[in-house]
TIROFI-649235 format. One record per atom (N, C-alpha, C, CB): residue in three letters; x, y, z; atom name. Coordinates in steps of 0.05 Angstrom, whole numbers, plus 5000, padded with zeros to 4 digits. Glycine has a CB too. Example, Ala and Ser with C-alpha at 12.3 -4.5 7.8 and 13.67 -1.06 7.14 Angstrom:
# TIROFI-649235
 type    u    v    w atom
  ALA 5264 4886 5156    N
  ALA 5246 4910 5156   CA
  ALA 5264 4934 5156    C
  ALA 5226 4911 5181   CB
  SER 5257 4955 5142    N
  SER 5273 4979 5143   CA
  SER 5258 5001 5157    C
  SER 5282 4988 5114   CB
END
This chain:
# TIROFI-649235
 type    u    v    w atom
  MET 3578 5521 8650    N
  MET 3572 5540 8626   CA
  MET 3562 5564 8646    C
  MET 3544 5527 8600   CB
  PRO 3574 5592 8640    N
  PRO 3555 5611 8646   CA
  PRO 3536 5625 8658    C
  PRO 3549 5609 8641   CB
  GLU 3522 5629 8675    N
  GLU 3503 5632 8688   CA
  GLU 3481 5641 8663    C
  GLU 3509 5652 8711   CB
  SER 3482 5654 8643    N
  SER 3466 5662 8634   CA
  SER 3459 5647 8610    C
  SER 3468 5684 8633   CB
  HIS 3476 5616 8601    N
  HIS 3469 5597 8586   CA
  HIS 3457 5583 8594    C
  HIS 3483 5586 8577   CB
  ARG 3438 5585 8615    N
  ARG 3420 5562 8636   CA
  ARG 3404 5547 8615    C
  ARG 3395 5579 8662   CB
  PHE 3388 5556 8591    N
  PHE 3372 5540 8581   CA
  PHE 3393 5542 8553    C
  PHE 3339 5549 8582   CB
  LYS 3379 5531 8537    N
  LYS 3384 5530 8504   CA
  LYS 3370 5547 8492    C
  LYS 3378 5505 8490   CB
  PHE 3374 5560 8472    N
  PHE 3354 5575 8454   CA
  PHE 3369 5568 8422    C
  PHE 3352 5613 8463   CB
  LYS 3347 5578 8401    N
  LYS 3353 5583 8378   CA
  LYS 3363 5606 8360    C
  LYS 3338 5578 8371   CB
  VAL 3384 5609 8344    N
  VAL 3390 5638 8331   CA
  VAL 3383 5635 8310    C
  VAL 3416 5652 8330   CB
  PHE 3381 5645 8287    N
  PHE 3374 5645 8259   CA
  PHE 3396 5663 8249    C
  PHE 3345 5655 8252   CB
  LEU 3408 5670 8232    N
  LEU 3418 5690 8219   CA
  LEU 3414 5703 8196    C
  LEU 3436 5686 8218   CB
  ALA 3407 5713 8192    N
  ALA 3394 5736 8165   CA
  ALA 3422 5755 8163    C
  ALA 3358 5762 8177   CB
  GLU 3440 5748 8143    N
  GLU 3456 5758 8123   CA
  GLU 3467 5757 8104    C
  GLU 3465 5761 8126   CB
  ASP 3469 5775 8094    N
  ASP 3483 5767 8058   CA
  ASP 3515 5755 8043    C
  ASP 3482 5795 8043   CB
  SER 3526 5770 8069    N
  SER 3560 5761 8067   CA
  SER 3562 5735 8073    C
  SER 3581 5776 8087   CB
  ALA 3575 5723 8063    N
  ALA 3578 5690 8074   CA
  ALA 3607 5694 8092    C
  ALA 3583 5661 8042   CB
  LEU 3627 5716 8095    N
  LEU 3650 5720 8101   CA
  LEU 3639 5730 8133    C
  LEU 3666 5741 8078   CB
  ILE 3624 5739 8135    N
  ILE 3606 5753 8165   CA
  ILE 3590 5739 8167    C
  ILE 3591 5781 8165   CB
  ARG 3574 5718 8160    N
  ARG 3563 5690 8170   CA
  ARG 3581 5671 8178    C
  ARG 3548 5677 8150   CB
  GLU 3598 5665 8170    N
  GLU 3631 5647 8181   CA
  GLU 3631 5662 8204    C
  GLU 3668 5652 8159   CB
  ARG 3634 5689 8218    N
  ARG 3644 5704 8235   CA
  ARG 3628 5696 8255    C
  ARG 3647 5732 8229   CB
  VAL 3607 5706 8243    N
  VAL 3585 5714 8269   CA
  VAL 3579 5674 8279    C
  VAL 3542 5738 8250   CB
  CYS 3571 5667 8260    N
  CYS 3568 5628 8263   CA
  CYS 3589 5626 8292    C
  CYS 3589 5602 8225   CB
  GLY 3612 5628 8285    N
  GLY 3636 5610 8302   CA
  GLY 3643 5638 8326    C
  GLY 3674 5598 8274   CB
  LEU 3625 5655 8329    N
  LEU 3630 5671 8347   CA
  LEU 3605 5664 8366    C
  LEU 3633 5700 8337   CB
  LEU 3587 5657 8357    N
  LEU 3559 5642 8366   CA
  LEU 3565 5621 8390    C
  LEU 3544 5623 8339   CB
  ALA 3575 5602 8370    N
  ALA 3587 5575 8377   CA
  ALA 3608 5584 8392    C
  ALA 3596 5556 8352   CB
  ALA 3620 5592 8394    N
  ALA 3648 5590 8424   CA
  ALA 3628 5611 8439    C
  ALA 3695 5607 8416   CB
  GLY 3606 5627 8441    N
  GLY 3593 5628 8467   CA
  GLY 3568 5614 8474    C
  GLY 3588 5651 8472   CB
  GLY 3569 5585 8456    N
  GLY 3558 5561 8479   CA
  GLY 3525 5567 8461    C
  GLY 3562 5571 8526   CB
  ILE 3523 5579 8436    N
  ILE 3495 5588 8432   CA
  ILE 3493 5574 8398    C
  ILE 3491 5628 8435   CB
  THR 3470 5564 8385    N
  THR 3469 5549 8368   CA
  THR 3453 5562 8349    C
  THR 3462 5527 8377   CB
  VAL 3466 5571 8321    N
  VAL 3456 5585 8304   CA
  VAL 3439 5553 8284    C
  VAL 3484 5608 8290   CB
  THR 3406 5553 8281    N
  THR 3396 5537 8260   CA
  THR 3386 5543 8238    C
  THR 3382 5526 8266   CB
  GLY 3397 5563 8230    N
  GLY 3394 5566 8202   CA
  GLY 3403 5600 8193    C
  GLY 3361 5557 8195   CB
  HIS 3405 5596 8167    N
  HIS 3419 5626 8157   CA
  HIS 3411 5637 8122    C
  HIS 3459 5619 8159   CB
  ALA 3403 5653 8120    N
  ALA 3393 5664 8093   CA
  ALA 3412 5686 8081    C
  ALA 3365 5677 8097   CB
  ALA 3403 5694 8054    N
  ALA 3416 5723 8051   CA
  ALA 3399 5731 8042    C
  ALA 3440 5730 8036   CB
  THR 3371 5727 8031    N
  THR 3353 5741 8015   CA
  THR 3328 5745 8037    C
  THR 3347 5723 7987   CB
  PRO 3321 5759 8040    N
  PRO 3290 5779 8055   CA
  PRO 3274 5747 8050    C
  PRO 3271 5819 8029   CB
  GLN 3268 5742 8026    N
  GLN 3244 5716 8020   CA
  GLN 3258 5695 8042    C
  GLN 3243 5699 7981   CB
  SER 3275 5687 8033    N
  SER 3288 5659 8037   CA
  SER 3291 5667 8080    C
  SER 3330 5655 8011   CB
  ALA 3299 5681 8079    N
  ALA 3300 5688 8115   CA
  ALA 3279 5686 8133    C
  ALA 3307 5715 8121   CB
  ILE 3255 5702 8117    N
  ILE 3229 5694 8121   CA
  ILE 3217 5667 8123    C
  ILE 3218 5706 8105   CB
  GLU 3222 5656 8107    N
  GLU 3220 5627 8104   CA
  GLU 3237 5607 8125    C
  GLU 3229 5621 8075   CB
  GLY 3255 5618 8127    N
  GLY 3275 5601 8148   CA
  GLY 3265 5598 8172    C
  GLY 3301 5613 8155   CB
  ILE 3255 5636 8175    N
  ILE 3253 5639 8206   CA
  ILE 3229 5622 8223    C
  ILE 3247 5670 8212   CB
  LEU 3211 5626 8199    N
  LEU 3179 5616 8208   CA
  LEU 3171 5581 8209    C
  LEU 3156 5630 8182   CB
  ALA 3202 5574 8198    N
  ALA 3193 5547 8192   CA
  ALA 3215 5529 8215    C
  ALA 3198 5538 8155   CB
  SER 3235 5548 8226    N
  SER 3254 5543 8243   CA
  SER 3245 5545 8279    C
  SER 3275 5564 8232   CB
  SER 3224 5569 8272    N
  SER 3214 5585 8299   CA
  SER 3247 5582 8314    C
  SER 3181 5565 8321   CB
  PRO 3257 5603 8316    N
  PRO 3283 5612 8325   CA
  PRO 3278 5623 8352    C
  PRO 3296 5633 8307   CB
  ASP 3291 5629 8377    N
  ASP 3283 5658 8391   CA
  ASP 3291 5680 8394    C
  ASP 3280 5658 8408   CB
  VAL 3316 5675 8369    N
  VAL 3320 5703 8365   CA
  VAL 3331 5700 8337    C
  VAL 3338 5719 8387   CB
  VAL 3339 5723 8321    N
  VAL 3344 5731 8294   CA
  VAL 3370 5746 8294    C
  VAL 3321 5747 8281   CB
  VAL 3390 5743 8289    N
  VAL 3408 5763 8284   CA
  VAL 3402 5775 8249    C
  VAL 3440 5748 8291   CB
  LEU 3400 5799 8250    N
  LEU 3388 5812 8232   CA
  LEU 3407 5826 8210    C
  LEU 3371 5829 8247   CB
  ASP 3411 5833 8185    N
  ASP 3432 5855 8180   CA
  ASP 3409 5867 8172    C
  ASP 3459 5852 8159   CB
  VAL 3420 5910 8159    N
  VAL 3402 5916 8145   CA
  VAL 3396 5912 8113    C
  VAL 3403 5936 8150   CB
  GLN 3425 5903 8102    N
  GLN 3422 5896 8077   CA
  GLN 3425 5870 8065    C
  GLN 3434 5910 8067   CB
  LEU 3407 5866 8061    N
  LEU 3407 5832 8050   CA
  LEU 3406 5829 8019    C
  LEU 3377 5815 8062   CB
  GLU 3412 5806 8011    N
  GLU 3420 5805 7979   CA
  GLU 3385 5813 7967    C
  GLU 3435 5765 7966   CB
  GLY 3374 5829 7948    N
  GLY 3355 5842 7940   CA
  GLY 3329 5849 7961    C
  GLY 3348 5826 7918   CB
  GLY 3338 5861 7982    N
  GLY 3318 5871 7999   CA
  GLY 3336 5883 8018    C
  GLY 3296 5851 8012   CB
  SER 3329 5883 8049    N
  SER 3330 5906 8072   CA
  SER 3328 5878 8085    C
  SER 3305 5936 8077   CB
  GLY 3333 5880 8115    N
  GLY 3329 5871 8139   CA
  GLY 3298 5874 8154    C
  GLY 3351 5884 8154   CB
  LEU 3301 5902 8144    N
  LEU 3269 5918 8153   CA
  LEU 3240 5891 8138    C
  LEU 3267 5963 8126   CB
  GLN 3245 5884 8119    N
  GLN 3239 5872 8102   CA
  GLN 3229 5840 8121    C
  GLN 3264 5873 8079   CB
  VAL 3244 5840 8122    N
  VAL 3241 5821 8148   CA
  VAL 3235 5808 8174    C
  VAL 3247 5820 8150   CB
  LEU 3243 5837 8191    N
  LEU 3232 5847 8207   CA
  LEU 3200 5847 8214    C
  LEU 3241 5867 8202   CB
  ARG 3192 5868 8194    N
  ARG 3156 5862 8194   CA
  ARG 3142 5846 8188    C
  ARG 3141 5875 8182   CB
  ALA 3158 5828 8178    N
  ALA 3140 5794 8165   CA
  ALA 3135 5777 8185    C
  ALA 3159 5771 8143   CB
  VAL 3152 5773 8198    N
  VAL 3157 5754 8224   CA
  VAL 3142 5777 8241    C
  VAL 3195 5745 8235   CB
  ARG 3148 5797 8255    N
  ARG 3139 5806 8279   CA
  ARG 3102 5804 8272    C
  ARG 3155 5841 8286   CB
  HIS 3097 5812 8252    N
  HIS 3074 5800 8242   CA
  HIS 3067 5771 8243    C
  HIS 3074 5806 8218   CB
  ALA 3071 5746 8241    N
  ALA 3073 5729 8238   CA
  ALA 3077 5711 8260    C
  ALA 3085 5731 8223   CB
  ALA 3105 5721 8281    N
  ALA 3104 5709 8309   CA
  ALA 3115 5729 8324    C
  ALA 3120 5682 8314   CB
  PRO 3102 5742 8336    N
  PRO 3109 5765 8346   CA
  PRO 3134 5765 8368    C
  PRO 3085 5775 8358   CB
  ASP 3131 5737 8380    N
  ASP 3149 5731 8403   CA
  ASP 3182 5725 8397    C
  ASP 3136 5704 8415   CB
  ILE 3188 5718 8371    N
  ILE 3216 5722 8369   CA
  ILE 3225 5753 8370    C
  ILE 3224 5707 8343   CB
  ALA 3257 5747 8386    N
  ALA 3275 5767 8387   CA
  ALA 3288 5774 8369    C
  ALA 3288 5764 8402   CB
  PHE 3294 5807 8359    N
  PHE 3312 5810 8335   CA
  PHE 3338 5824 8347    C
  PHE 3297 5828 8309   CB
  VAL 3355 5818 8345    N
  VAL 3371 5834 8344   CA
  VAL 3390 5841 8323    C
  VAL 3380 5829 8360   CB
  VAL 3387 5871 8312    N
  VAL 3408 5877 8290   CA
  VAL 3432 5884 8286    C
  VAL 3402 5890 8279   CB
  PHE 3435 5878 8263    N
  PHE 3472 5884 8271   CA
  PHE 3481 5875 8244    C
  PHE 3491 5862 8300   CB
  SER 3496 5912 8248    N
  SER 3498 5922 8215   CA
  SER 3520 5934 8219    C
  SER 3475 5942 8200   CB
  GLY 3519 5948 8193    N
  GLY 3541 5970 8188   CA
  GLY 3535 5991 8178    C
  GLY 3560 5964 8173   CB
  ASN 3505 5985 8174    N
  ASN 3495 6013 8168   CA
  ASN 3482 6015 8197    C
  ASN 3474 6018 8139   CB
  SER 3498 6042 8215    N
  SER 3489 6033 8240   CA
  SER 3478 6068 8248    C
  SER 3518 6015 8262   CB
  GLY 3469 6081 8232    N
  GLY 3466 6110 8228   CA
  GLY 3438 6111 8250    C
  GLY 3461 6121 8189   CB
  PRO 3429 6132 8253    N
  PRO 3415 6145 8280   CA
  PRO 3382 6132 8267    C
  PRO 3420 6190 8285   CB
  ALA 3389 6148 8243    N
  ALA 3359 6133 8217   CA
  ALA 3355 6107 8219    C
  ALA 3364 6134 8182   CB
  TYR 3379 6085 8221    N
  TYR 3369 6065 8219   CA
  TYR 3360 6054 8241    C
  TYR 3383 6053 8207   CB
  ARG 3378 6058 8259    N
  ARG 3371 6054 8282   CA
  ARG 3337 6058 8304    C
  ARG 3392 6067 8289   CB
  LYS 3341 6082 8294    N
  LYS 3307 6090 8302   CA
  LYS 3289 6078 8284    C
  LYS 3300 6124 8298   CB
  LEU 3297 6066 8258    N
  LEU 3271 6056 8247   CA
  LEU 3269 6019 8254    C
  LEU 3269 6066 8209   CB
  TYR 3294 6010 8265    N
  TYR 3289 5979 8262   CA
  TYR 3282 5975 8300    C
  TYR 3325 5957 8245   CB
  LEU 3294 5996 8319    N
  LEU 3278 5994 8339   CA
  LEU 3253 5998 8343    C
  LEU 3284 6005 8352   CB
  GLY 3245 6017 8324    N
  GLY 3217 6013 8318   CA
  GLY 3203 6004 8320    C
  GLY 3211 6010 8307   CB
  ALA 3211 5986 8296    N
  ALA 3193 5965 8283   CA
  ALA 3197 5938 8308    C
  ALA 3205 5957 8247   CB
  GLY 3206 5944 8334    N
  GLY 3208 5921 8350   CA
  GLY 3235 5900 8351    C
  GLY 3186 5907 8343   CB
  ALA 3256 5918 8336    N
  ALA 3281 5899 8347   CA
  ALA 3298 5908 8368    C
  ALA 3301 5894 8325   CB
  GLU 3304 5880 8389    N
  GLU 3311 5887 8415   CA
  GLU 3338 5901 8419    C
  GLU 3310 5863 8430   CB
  THR 3343 5902 8403    N
  THR 3374 5916 8399   CA
  THR 3381 5915 8365    C
  THR 3401 5894 8417   CB
  PHE 3406 5943 8362    N
  PHE 3421 5943 8346   CA
  PHE 3449 5949 8352    C
  PHE 3412 5955 8330   CB
  LEU 3474 5925 8336    N
  LEU 3489 5932 8337   CA
  LEU 3507 5936 8314    C
  LEU 3493 5923 8352   CB
  ASP 3534 5958 8306    N
  ASP 3548 5960 8294   CA
  ASP 3569 5939 8295    C
  ASP 3552 5981 8296   CB
  LYS 3578 5922 8268    N
  LYS 3591 5909 8260   CA
  LYS 3617 5924 8266    C
  LYS 3583 5903 8237   CB
  SER 3625 5935 8250    N
  SER 3652 5954 8252   CA
  SER 3656 5962 8286    C
  SER 3645 5988 8231   CB
  THR 3634 5965 8300    N
  THR 3654 5966 8334   CA
  THR 3634 5958 8366    C
  THR 3667 6008 8340   CB
  GLN 3618 5934 8348    N
  GLN 3605 5920 8363   CA
  GLN 3595 5890 8365    C
  GLN 3592 5932 8364   CB
  PHE 3627 5879 8350    N
  PHE 3625 5855 8344   CA
  PHE 3633 5832 8367    C
  PHE 3640 5855 8321   CB
  ASP 3644 5837 8383    N
  ASP 3647 5836 8414   CA
  ASP 3623 5824 8439    C
  ASP 3650 5866 8421   CB
  GLN 3598 5852 8421    N
  GLN 3584 5849 8445   CA
  GLN 3561 5829 8438    C
  GLN 3573 5877 8456   CB
  LEU 3566 5817 8413    N
  LEU 3538 5797 8395   CA
  LEU 3532 5783 8423    C
  LEU 3549 5767 8362   CB
  VAL 3548 5763 8433    N
  VAL 3536 5738 8438   CA
  VAL 3524 5748 8458    C
  VAL 3552 5712 8442   CB
  GLN 3531 5768 8475    N
  GLN 3511 5774 8498   CA
  GLN 3487 5799 8498    C
  GLN 3531 5779 8522   CB
  ALA 3492 5809 8470    N
  ALA 3462 5814 8465   CA
  ALA 3445 5793 8448    C
  ALA 3460 5841 8449   CB
  VAL 3450 5782 8443    N
  VAL 3436 5755 8435   CA
  VAL 3433 5740 8453    C
  VAL 3446 5739 8415   CB
  THR 3440 5726 8485    N
  THR 3432 5723 8497   CA
  THR 3410 5733 8522    C
  THR 3444 5718 8494   CB
  ASN 3424 5768 8519    N
  ASN 3394 5787 8526   CA
  ASN 3367 5780 8518    C
  ASN 3394 5813 8513   CB
  ALA 3364 5776 8493    N
  ALA 3342 5786 8473   CA
  ALA 3330 5755 8477    C
  ALA 3354 5799 8436   CB
  SER 3344 5742 8478    N
  SER 3337 5706 8484   CA
  SER 3317 5703 8513    C
  SER 3375 5685 8492   CB
  GLN 3329 5719 8531    N
  GLN 3313 5724 8555   CA
  GLN 3292 5738 8553    C
  GLN 3326 5734 8573   CB
  HIS 3279 5757 8538    N
  HIS 3261 5765 8529   CA
  HIS 3234 5757 8523    C
  HIS 3268 5771 8516   CB
  VAL 3247 5729 8511    N
  VAL 3224 5716 8500   CA
  VAL 3213 5690 8517    C
  VAL 3231 5708 8470   CB
  HIS 3231 5680 8540    N
  HIS 3229 5661 8566   CA
  HIS 3212 5670 8577    C
  HIS 3250 5658 8585   CB
END
């Protein structure tokens, strides 16, 4: 196992696209990372995250019926030790500033940084331990 995977950590995925969820779960699994849950709506994401206490949440900006920012703010308030990696196609400077300002560790663009997700999640997990 690579040096960065010396400890096990849990990841929750908040993503509204089933296709992207499948790709991300496969990518993380290939990197030796376990996804303990996923959700497509802000409310189910908040409930799932708080119930499963992951180390890292991979969060999309756009969710069914709301935004990732709702999730980030609610979870950050209730469980400030959970790290967030925002992974979105909506990656303009305003979104980056908003999410990083609200406490996300990293902001990646799905269209150009898919291959960086495993490393970003691993790095974020190390900030919580």
